C-alpha positions as CSV (number, residue, x, y, z in Angstrom):
1,M,8.7,5.4,36.8
2,G,6.0,5.2,39.3
3,N,6.3,1.5,39.6
4,V,6.6,0.9,43.3
5,S,9.5,-1.5,42.5
6,H,11.5,1.3,41.4
7,T,10.8,3.8,44.2
8,I,14.0,4.5,46.1
9,T,13.2,5.4,49.8
10,R,15.0,7.1,52.6
11,G,15.7,3.9,54.3
12,A,18.1,2.6,51.7
13,A,21.8,1.8,53.0
14,M,24.8,0.7,51.1
15,P,24.3,-2.7,49.9
16,G,26.9,-5.4,51.2
17,T,27.9,-3.2,54.1
18,N,27.1,-2.7,57.9
19,F,26.2,0.9,57.2
20,S,23.1,2.0,59.3
21,H,22.0,5.2,60.9
22,A,22.4,3.4,64.4
23,A,25.8,2.6,63.8
24,D,26.7,6.1,62.3
25,A,25.3,7.4,65.7
26,L,27.9,6.2,67.9
27,V,30.6,8.5,69.4
28,E,34.0,7.5,69.4
29,V,35.0,9.5,72.4
30,P,38.2,11.4,72.1
31,K,40.8,11.7,74.7
32,D,40.1,15.3,75.5
33,R,39.7,16.6,79.2
34,Q,37.2,19.1,77.8
35,F,35.0,16.6,76.2
36,V,31.8,16.0,78.0
37,T,30.8,12.6,77.7
38,A,27.2,13.0,79.5
39,L,26.5,15.6,76.7
40,A,27.7,13.5,73.8
41,R,25.6,10.6,75.0
42,G,22.4,12.7,75.1
43,L,22.9,13.6,71.7
44,D,23.5,10.1,70.7
45,I,19.8,9.5,72.1
46,L,18.6,12.2,70.0
47,R,20.4,10.9,66.7
48,A,18.8,7.5,67.4
49,F,15.7,8.8,65.9
50,Q,15.4,8.5,62.1
51,A,12.8,9.6,59.7
52,G,10.0,7.3,59.5
53,D,10.8,5.5,62.8
54,G,7.9,6.8,64.7
55,M,8.3,5.9,68.5
56,L,10.9,4.3,70.2
57,G,11.4,2.6,73.7
58,N,14.3,2.8,76.0
59,Q,15.3,-0.8,75.0
60,E,15.3,0.1,71.3
61,I,17.5,3.0,71.8
62,A,19.6,1.2,74.0
63,A,20.3,-1.2,71.0
64,R,20.8,1.6,68.6
65,T,23.2,3.7,70.6
66,G,25.0,0.8,72.5
67,L,24.4,2.6,75.8
68,P,23.2,0.7,79.1
69,K,19.6,0.7,79.5
70,P,19.7,2.4,82.9
71,T,21.8,5.4,81.2
72,V,19.2,5.4,78.5
73,A,16.5,5.8,80.9
74,R,18.1,8.6,82.7
75,L,18.8,10.4,79.6
76,T,15.6,10.1,78.1
77,H,13.8,11.4,81.3
78,T,15.9,14.4,81.0
79,L,15.5,15.1,77.6
80,T,11.8,14.8,78.0
81,E,12.0,17.5,81.1
82,L,13.7,19.8,78.7
83,G,11.2,19.4,75.7
84,Y,13.6,17.4,73.2
85,L,11.6,14.2,73.7
86,S,7.9,13.5,74.1
87,Y,6.9,10.5,76.0
88,A,3.7,8.6,75.1
89,R,2.5,6.7,78.4
90,R,0.2,4.4,76.7
91,F,2.8,3.0,74.5
92,R,5.8,3.8,77.1
93,K,8.0,5.2,74.2
94,Y,9.4,8.5,73.1
95,E,9.4,10.7,70.0
96,L,11.2,13.7,69.1
97,G,9.6,17.0,70.7
98,A,9.2,20.3,69.6
99,S,12.4,21.8,70.9
100,V,14.4,19.5,68.4
101,L,12.3,21.2,65.6
102,A,13.1,24.6,66.8
103,L,16.7,23.7,66.5
104,G,16.5,22.1,63.1
105,Y,14.6,25.2,62.0
106,A,17.1,27.7,63.2
107,A,19.9,25.7,61.6
108,L,18.4,25.5,58.3
109,S,17.4,29.2,58.4
110,N,21.0,30.1,58.9
111,I,22.6,28.2,56.3
112,D,23.0,30.6,53.4
113,V,24.3,28.2,50.9
114,R,20.7,26.5,51.0
115,H,18.8,29.7,50.0
116,V,21.3,30.8,47.4
117,A,21.2,27.4,45.7
118,R,17.4,26.6,46.0
119,Q,16.4,28.4,42.7
120,P,19.4,27.2,40.2
121,M,18.8,23.7,41.8
122,Q,15.2,23.8,40.9
123,Q,16.1,25.1,37.4
124,L,18.7,22.3,36.7
125,A,16.4,19.6,38.2
126,T,13.6,20.6,35.8
127,T,15.9,20.9,32.9
128,L,17.7,17.7,33.5
129,N,14.6,15.9,34.9
130,C,16.7,14.5,37.9
131,A,16.6,14.8,41.6
132,M,19.1,17.3,43.0
133,A,20.5,17.5,46.4
134,L,22.9,19.7,48.6
135,G,24.4,18.1,51.4
136,A,27.0,18.4,54.4
137,R,28.9,16.1,56.2
138,D,27.2,14.3,59.4
139,R,30.0,12.2,60.9
140,H,30.3,9.3,58.3
141,S,27.4,10.3,56.3
142,M,26.1,13.2,54.3
143,I,22.8,14.8,55.4
144,W,20.6,16.6,52.8
145,L,20.3,20.3,53.4
146,E,18.1,21.0,50.2
147,A,16.5,18.8,47.7
148,Q,14.7,19.7,44.5
149,R,13.1,17.3,41.7
150,G,12.5,17.5,38.0
151,P,8.8,17.1,36.9
152,A,9.0,13.2,36.5
153,A,11.9,12.5,39.0
154,I,9.5,10.8,41.4
155,A,11.3,7.6,42.1
156,I,13.9,9.1,44.6
157,T,11.9,10.1,47.8
158,Y,14.7,11.3,49.8
159,D,14.1,14.7,51.3
160,V,15.8,17.6,53.6
161,G,17.3,15.6,56.6
162,S,17.9,12.5,55.0
163,R,21.3,10.7,55.4
164,V,23.1,8.9,52.9
165,P,26.6,7.0,53.1
166,I,29.7,9.4,52.6
167,A,31.7,6.4,51.1
168,S,29.4,5.2,48.3
169,T,27.5,8.1,46.9
170,A,28.5,10.8,44.2
171,M,27.7,13.4,46.9
172,G,29.9,11.6,49.7
173,R,32.8,11.1,47.5
174,A,32.7,14.5,46.0
175,Y,32.7,16.0,49.5
176,V,35.7,13.8,50.5
177,A,37.8,14.7,47.2
178,G,37.7,18.2,48.5
179,L,39.0,17.6,52.1
180,P,42.6,18.6,53.0
181,E,44.8,15.6,52.9
182,A,45.2,15.3,56.7
183,E,41.4,15.4,57.4
184,K,40.9,13.0,54.4
185,V,43.1,10.4,55.8
186,K,41.5,10.6,59.1
187,L,37.9,10.3,57.7
188,L,39.2,7.4,55.3
189,D,40.6,5.4,58.2
190,A,37.4,5.7,60.2
191,I,35.6,4.5,57.3
192,R,38.1,1.7,56.8
193,R,37.5,0.6,60.2
194,R,33.6,0.8,60.1
195,W,33.3,-0.9,56.6
196,R,36.4,-3.3,56.8
197,D,34.8,-6.0,54.8
198,D,34.1,-3.7,51.8
199,W,36.9,-1.5,52.2
200,T,38.9,-2.3,48.9
201,K,36.0,-1.5,47.0
202,V,35.2,1.6,48.8
203,K,38.8,2.8,48.5
204,T,39.0,2.1,44.9
205,G,35.8,4.2,44.4
206,V,36.9,7.1,46.4
207,E,40.2,7.2,44.6
208,R,38.4,7.1,41.2
209,A,36.3,10.0,42.2
210,E,39.2,12.0,43.3
211,R,40.9,11.7,39.9
212,E,37.5,12.4,37.9
213,I,37.2,15.8,40.2
214,A,40.7,16.7,39.5
215,E,40.4,16.1,35.9
216,R,36.8,17.6,35.1
217,G,35.4,18.9,38.3
218,F,32.8,16.1,39.0
219,C,32.5,12.5,39.8
220,V,30.2,9.9,38.5
221,V,28.7,6.9,40.6
222,W,27.0,4.2,38.6
223,G,25.0,1.7,40.7
224,E,27.6,1.5,43.4
225,W,25.4,2.9,46.4
226,L,22.2,1.2,45.2
227,P,22.1,-0.7,42.0
228,E,19.1,1.2,40.6
229,I,20.7,4.6,41.2
230,C,23.4,6.9,39.3
231,G,24.4,10.2,39.8
232,V,27.3,12.9,39.7
233,G,28.8,14.9,42.5
234,V,30.6,18.2,42.9
235,P,32.2,19.5,46.0
236,L,31.5,23.2,47.1
237,R,34.6,24.7,48.2
238,G,35.2,27.7,50.6
239,P,37.4,30.5,50.1
240,D,40.2,28.4,51.2
241,G,39.7,25.6,48.8
242,V,38.4,23.3,51.4
243,A,35.0,21.4,50.5
244,T,32.1,22.8,52.9
245,H,29.2,20.9,51.2
246,A,28.6,19.0,48.1
247,F,26.0,18.8,45.3
248,T,24.5,15.8,43.5
249,C,22.3,15.1,40.5
250,S,20.7,11.6,40.6
251,A,18.3,9.4,38.8
252,P,17.2,5.9,38.5
253,I,19.6,4.1,36.0
254,Y,17.0,3.2,33.8
255,Q,16.0,6.5,33.2
256,T,19.6,7.8,31.7
257,A,22.5,6.8,30.3
258,K,26.3,7.3,31.6
259,E,27.3,9.2,28.6
260,K,24.6,11.7,29.4
261,L,25.8,11.9,33.0
262,E,29.6,12.6,31.7
263,Q,28.6,14.8,28.9
264,L,25.7,16.9,30.2
265,W,24.9,16.7,33.9
266,G,28.3,16.7,35.2
267,P,29.5,19.8,33.3
268,R,26.2,21.4,34.0
269,L,26.4,20.8,37.9
270,V,30.0,22.2,38.1
271,T,28.6,25.3,36.4
272,L,25.8,25.7,39.0
273,V,28.3,25.2,41.9
274,R,30.4,27.8,40.4
275,D,27.6,30.2,40.3
276,V,26.4,29.3,43.8
277,R,30.0,30.0,45.1
278,N,30.0,33.3,43.4
279,G,26.6,34.0,44.8
280,L,27.7,33.2,48.4
281,A,30.8,35.5,47.9
282,G,28.5,38.5,46.9
283,R,26.0,37.6,49.8
284,H,28.8,37.6,52.4
285,S,30.2,40.7,51.2
286,M,27.1,42.7,51.8
287,P,26.7,44.6,55.4
288,E,24.6,42.7,57.6
289,S,21.8,45.2,57.7
290,M,21.3,44.6,53.9
291,R,20.9,41.0,54.0
292,R,17.2,39.8,53.6
293,P,16.2,37.5,56.1
294,M,15.6,33.9,54.4
295,R,12.9,31.5,55.4
296,A,14.0,28.0,55.8
């Protein structure tokens, strides 16, 4: 399991598609008079930086965002002045600044579901010897908000902040299955336009996941995102029945069997998500003054 050839890293993408973090960062500007395009472009500059990237220059940022280089230069200067980027004069490149970290920490600290789910996720990851993750939608991706691993689940190195495709992973498909029909149609149409060459395969997988979740509460993905990876996914629905987050258990295919995912992992994950939902309901019913502050 420790063999480097089996290590699944954060840079992996959906095989056979043009999925990339850069492509996912582009904004489809709505026809909305209240929409501030300059702000959206500035945020796209920040989204161009991904885990493991190191520093980026204006030319690299322009290539990733599709923005003109002069526009990028003005925006990176502004973001540097505000502390959201740091500029290395020696290399003429930028990296994310401390202000971005402060925002991220504040966001993580205020996501109750992470704190409610952390301990049961760790317990289940240890019991099943798998990698567990909690995620939320980030445009056409899912971003990991919490991650736990079993004692021997070292082959999957994704962590908090990692992004994976929404269309081909168990977590992503579970989330899609829990959306209201109108929102689901809109998202799938965007996915169809973005991954046109693979749309038939993607559509088949999403529809299968919907049927599985309707029948047994979880969906199974076996080597569809990455040929080495399998997993199960379950949506976490809010009080209105709409998916707000999704959970997944995953492992290298050589480590488990499909029957195990269907007969053990899936039902156990469904139980975990039900317990988390009940825990959240109990926490939200407490007066604000009684809630203990939780660390990120």
